[in-house]
C-alpha positions as CSV (number, residue, x, y, z in Angstrom):
1,M,-51.4,5.2,6.0
2,S,-49.9,2.7,3.6
3,T,-51.1,-0.3,5.0
4,E,-54.6,1.0,4.5
5,R,-54.7,1.9,1.0
6,S,-56.5,-0.2,-0.8
7,S,-53.6,-1.6,-4.3
8,P,-54.7,-1.8,-7.7
9,R,-52.8,-4.9,-8.1
10,Y,-55.4,-6.8,-5.7
11,S,-58.3,-4.9,-6.7
12,S,-60.1,-8.1,-8.4
13,I,-58.8,-10.7,-5.9
14,D,-62.1,-11.6,-4.8
15,V,-62.8,-12.6,-8.7
16,W,-59.7,-14.5,-8.9
17,N,-59.3,-18.3,-8.8
18,A,-57.4,-20.0,-5.8
19,E,-53.4,-20.7,-7.6
20,D,-54.0,-16.7,-8.8
21,I,-54.8,-15.6,-5.0
22,A,-52.1,-18.3,-3.8
23,E,-49.7,-16.9,-6.2
24,S,-49.9,-13.8,-5.5
25,I,-50.1,-14.0,-1.3
26,V,-46.7,-15.3,-1.6
27,E,-45.6,-12.9,-4.5
28,S,-46.3,-10.1,-1.6
29,Q,-44.2,-12.2,1.7
30,F,-41.2,-11.5,-0.8
31,A,-42.2,-7.7,-0.6
32,A,-42.2,-8.0,2.9
33,V,-39.1,-9.8,3.3
34,A,-37.3,-7.2,0.8
35,A,-39.0,-4.5,3.1
36,V,-37.1,-5.9,6.3
37,Q,-33.8,-6.0,4.0
38,A,-34.1,-2.5,3.0
39,V,-32.9,-1.8,7.3
40,H,-30.0,-4.3,7.5
41,K,-28.2,-1.7,8.9
42,E,-30.6,-0.1,11.2
43,I,-31.2,-3.3,12.7
44,A,-27.7,-4.0,13.0
45,A,-27.1,-1.0,14.7
46,A,-30.1,-1.9,16.9
47,V,-28.7,-4.6,18.1
48,V,-25.3,-3.5,19.0
49,A,-27.3,-0.9,21.7
50,M,-29.2,-3.8,22.3
51,H,-26.3,-5.8,23.8
52,A,-24.1,-3.1,25.4
53,R,-27.6,-2.9,27.9
54,L,-27.9,-6.5,28.2
55,Q,-24.4,-8.2,28.8
56,S,-25.1,-8.3,32.3
57,C,-28.5,-7.8,33.3
58,G,-31.2,-5.8,32.3
59,R,-34.3,-7.5,30.8
60,L,-35.7,-7.5,27.1
61,I,-39.1,-6.3,27.3
62,Y,-41.9,-6.6,23.9
63,V,-45.0,-5.4,23.9
64,G,-47.7,-5.0,21.0
65,A,-51.2,-5.3,20.4
66,G,-53.2,-7.4,17.7
67,T,-51.5,-9.8,15.7
68,S,-48.3,-7.4,16.1
69,G,-48.4,-8.0,19.5
70,R,-49.2,-11.8,19.4
71,L,-45.9,-11.8,17.0
72,A,-44.3,-9.9,19.4
73,V,-45.0,-12.6,22.4
74,Q,-44.0,-15.3,20.3
75,D,-40.3,-14.1,19.4
76,G,-39.9,-13.8,23.5
77,A,-41.0,-16.5,24.4
78,E,-39.5,-18.8,21.9
79,L,-36.0,-17.0,23.2
80,A,-36.0,-19.1,26.7
81,P,-35.9,-22.8,25.5
82,T,-33.9,-21.9,22.6
83,F,-31.0,-19.8,24.1
84,G,-31.0,-20.0,27.8
85,W,-32.4,-16.3,28.1
86,P,-33.1,-16.6,31.8
87,E,-37.2,-15.6,32.4
88,E,-36.7,-13.4,35.0
89,R,-35.0,-11.3,32.1
90,L,-37.7,-11.7,30.0
91,V,-41.3,-9.1,30.3
92,L,-44.2,-9.5,27.6
93,L,-46.9,-6.7,27.0
94,L,-49.6,-7.8,25.1
95,A,-52.7,-5.4,25.0
96,G,-55.5,-7.0,26.7
97,G,-53.3,-9.5,28.2
98,E,-53.1,-13.1,27.9
99,K,-56.1,-13.9,26.8
100,A,-55.9,-11.4,23.5
101,L,-53.0,-14.0,22.5
102,L,-55.9,-16.6,21.5
103,R,-59.4,-13.9,20.4
104,S,-59.0,-10.0,19.4
105,V,-60.0,-8.1,22.8
106,E,-61.7,-5.2,22.0
107,G,-60.7,-1.6,23.5
108,A,-57.4,-3.0,24.7
109,E,-55.0,-1.4,22.1
110,D,-56.4,2.1,22.6
111,D,-55.8,1.6,26.4
112,A,-53.3,3.6,27.0
113,E,-53.7,4.3,30.8
114,E,-53.2,0.4,30.8
115,G,-49.4,0.5,29.0
116,V,-48.3,3.0,31.5
117,R,-49.8,1.5,34.3
118,L,-47.7,-1.8,33.2
119,I,-44.4,0.3,32.2
120,N,-44.7,1.2,36.2
121,Q,-45.8,-2.4,37.8
122,H,-42.7,-4.1,36.7
123,A,-40.2,-1.2,37.6
124,V,-38.8,-0.7,34.2
125,N,-35.4,1.4,34.1
126,A,-32.1,2.4,32.4
127,H,-31.3,-1.4,32.4
128,D,-33.7,-2.7,30.0
129,V,-34.7,-2.6,26.6
130,L,-38.0,-2.5,25.0
131,I,-39.4,-3.1,21.3
132,A,-42.7,-1.8,20.7
133,I,-44.1,-3.0,17.5
134,A,-47.1,-1.6,15.7
135,A,-47.9,-1.8,12.3
136,S,-49.9,1.5,12.3
137,G,-47.1,3.6,14.9
138,T,-49.4,4.8,16.6
139,T,-51.4,2.2,18.8
140,R,-52.0,4.2,22.0
141,F,-51.2,1.2,24.3
142,T,-47.2,0.3,22.5
143,L,-47.2,4.0,22.1
144,A,-47.6,4.6,26.2
145,C,-45.3,2.0,27.3
146,L,-42.6,3.3,24.7
147,R,-43.3,6.2,25.6
148,Q,-43.1,5.2,29.9
149,A,-40.5,3.1,29.4
150,K,-38.2,6.0,27.6
151,L,-39.1,8.0,30.0
152,Q,-37.8,6.1,33.0
153,G,-34.3,5.7,30.8
154,A,-35.0,2.3,28.8
155,L,-33.3,1.7,25.4
156,T,-36.8,2.2,23.7
157,L,-37.0,0.4,19.8
158,G,-39.7,1.5,17.7
159,I,-41.0,-1.1,14.7
160,A,-43.2,0.4,12.1
161,N,-45.2,-0.1,8.5
162,N,-46.3,3.9,8.1
163,K,-43.9,6.5,8.2
164,P,-43.9,9.6,9.7
165,S,-45.6,7.7,12.9
166,P,-44.9,9.0,16.6
167,M,-43.2,5.6,17.4
168,L,-40.4,6.0,14.4
169,E,-40.5,10.0,15.9
170,E,-40.2,9.0,19.5
171,A,-38.0,5.2,20.0
172,D,-34.1,5.6,20.1
173,H,-33.3,3.0,17.0
174,P,-36.9,3.3,14.4
175,I,-37.2,0.3,12.6
176,F,-39.5,1.5,9.3
177,L,-41.0,-1.8,7.5
178,N,-41.8,-0.4,4.6
179,T,-43.9,-2.8,3.1
180,G,-47.3,-0.9,1.5
181,S,-50.4,-1.7,1.0
182,E,-52.2,-5.0,1.5
183,P,-53.3,-7.6,-0.8
184,I,-56.8,-7.0,1.4
185,A,-56.8,-3.3,2.0
186,G,-55.9,-2.5,6.0
187,S,-55.4,-6.5,7.0
188,T,-51.5,-6.2,8.5
189,R,-51.2,-9.9,9.0
190,L,-50.1,-10.4,5.6
191,K,-47.2,-8.4,4.1
192,A,-46.5,-6.3,7.7
193,G,-46.8,-9.0,10.0
194,T,-44.4,-11.4,7.7
195,A,-41.9,-8.0,7.7
196,Q,-42.2,-7.5,11.3
197,K,-41.6,-11.3,12.2
198,V,-38.6,-11.3,9.9
199,A,-37.3,-8.2,11.9
200,V,-38.0,-9.1,15.4
201,N,-36.4,-12.3,15.1
202,T,-33.5,-11.2,13.3
203,L,-33.1,-8.4,16.2
204,S,-33.2,-11.3,19.2
205,T,-31.0,-13.8,17.1
206,S,-28.2,-11.5,16.6
207,L,-28.8,-10.3,20.3
208,M,-28.4,-13.7,21.7
209,I,-25.6,-14.7,19.2
210,L,-23.7,-11.8,20.7
211,L,-23.8,-12.8,24.0
212,G,-22.3,-15.8,23.3
213,K,-25.3,-18.7,23.2
214,V,-24.2,-19.6,20.1
215,Y,-21.1,-21.3,18.9
216,R,-20.3,-22.5,15.7
217,G,-23.5,-22.3,14.5
218,L,-25.0,-24.2,17.3
219,M,-27.5,-23.0,20.0
220,V,-25.0,-24.4,22.8
221,D,-27.1,-22.8,25.5
222,V,-30.5,-24.6,24.5
223,R,-32.8,-25.8,27.5
224,V,-33.1,-29.0,27.8
225,V,-36.7,-29.2,29.1
226,N,-38.1,-32.1,26.5
227,E,-36.5,-35.5,25.4
228,K,-36.1,-33.9,22.6
229,L,-34.2,-31.1,23.5
230,M,-32.0,-33.9,25.4
231,K,-30.9,-35.3,22.0
232,R,-30.5,-31.8,20.6
233,S,-28.1,-31.3,23.4
234,E,-26.3,-34.8,23.1
235,D,-25.7,-33.9,19.6
236,I,-24.2,-30.4,20.0
237,L,-21.7,-32.2,22.8
238,M,-21.0,-35.0,20.0
239,Q,-20.2,-32.2,17.8
240,L,-17.6,-30.1,19.4
241,T,-16.3,-32.7,21.3
242,G,-15.9,-35.9,18.8
243,Q,-17.2,-37.9,22.0
244,N,-19.3,-40.6,21.9
245,R,-22.8,-40.5,22.5
246,N,-22.8,-42.6,26.0
247,D,-20.1,-40.0,27.2
248,A,-21.8,-36.7,26.0
249,R,-25.0,-38.2,28.1
250,D,-22.5,-38.8,31.3
251,V,-20.9,-35.8,31.3
252,L,-23.6,-33.8,30.5
253,S,-25.8,-35.0,33.6
254,R,-22.6,-33.9,35.1
255,A,-23.0,-30.5,34.1
256,N,-26.5,-30.1,35.3
257,G,-27.6,-30.2,31.1
258,N,-25.7,-27.3,30.3
259,V,-24.1,-28.0,27.5
260,K,-20.9,-24.9,28.0
261,L,-20.1,-26.3,31.0
262,A,-19.6,-30.0,29.6
263,V,-17.6,-28.8,26.9
264,L,-15.4,-27.3,29.7
265,L,-15.2,-30.8,31.5
266,F,-14.4,-32.5,28.1
267,N,-11.1,-30.1,27.7
268,G,-9.7,-30.7,31.7
269,C,-11.9,-28.3,33.2
270,D,-13.3,-29.2,36.6
271,F,-16.9,-28.2,37.3
272,E,-16.8,-25.3,40.2
273,S,-13.8,-23.7,37.5
274,A,-16.2,-24.4,34.5
275,K,-18.2,-22.1,36.1
276,Q,-16.1,-19.6,36.9
277,L,-14.6,-19.1,33.9
278,L,-18.1,-18.8,31.7
279,N,-18.8,-15.8,34.3
280,K,-15.4,-14.0,33.7
281,T,-15.9,-14.9,30.4
282,N,-19.8,-13.5,30.3
283,G,-21.0,-17.0,28.8
284,Q,-18.3,-16.8,25.7
285,L,-17.4,-20.6,25.0
286,E,-15.0,-19.3,22.4
287,T,-13.1,-16.9,25.1
288,A,-13.4,-19.9,27.9
289,L,-11.6,-22.0,25.7
290,Q,-9.2,-19.8,24.9
291,H,-8.2,-19.0,28.5
292,L,-8.4,-22.6,29.8
293,A,-5.9,-23.1,26.8
294,A,-3.7,-20.9,27.7
295,A,-3.8,-21.9,31.7
296,Q,-2.4,-25.1,30.5
297,S,0.0,-24.4,28.4
298,T,1.3,-22.2,31.7
299,K,1.0,-25.3,33.9
300,A,2.6,-27.1,31.5
């Protein structure tokens, strides 16, 4: 596998000074980002397919082991506070379970039976989307999850840094990140990990934008779970409506902290009508405002 090969570029890295080591590793990170840029069309196609499945129902499922699994879990865990993604529509499957977040769990990545069991336990089905990540493209736990989910009708994405590999051959949407050999041979927490992080970040963020969770570059579905996010919600509402902070805070309170509802309230909509309008437009604030303006124009 290319990620396991030694690189002549770094063959004497252990005798370099600290500045040269740091510079070369940073340099390798640019190569990792370039590997993602090279497949942006494949990523975009996957996002369109994900959007079609997840517009009204279905779950987003992340699967991985080791570094790949931790990156997957990190990306998924950030969707709820940032974009208001429902927690009941998120499944995070890490080989070895939660304890593998903090330390290596020996043998977990080779447990294919556990992968199948978890997919069955969560009753994965045709409404769901599964993102499987493995630098090798052969990790038994991750590959078993992908195969079982696909068998049960889920849309599958496979992200790998080696080709050919069964994960890329079997996924509905294969994404090959051609990062090549690592500065330290086989240490896929380096270039491969960076490329995976950029890829899943691009996938999930692009999906959330298509789902209407971003309006005018702002996270209008942000979940208010602390003081910092409350202030951010107020700032967003002030920017979108031109209102002062006190009024923004008052209307956000009436909207139960929902920025989209608060924008519609500021535009003359009552609470229940605003909720119905967002449901009707699948949460697309721009479309909801257009419908509201058209209804107000007709009444006038």
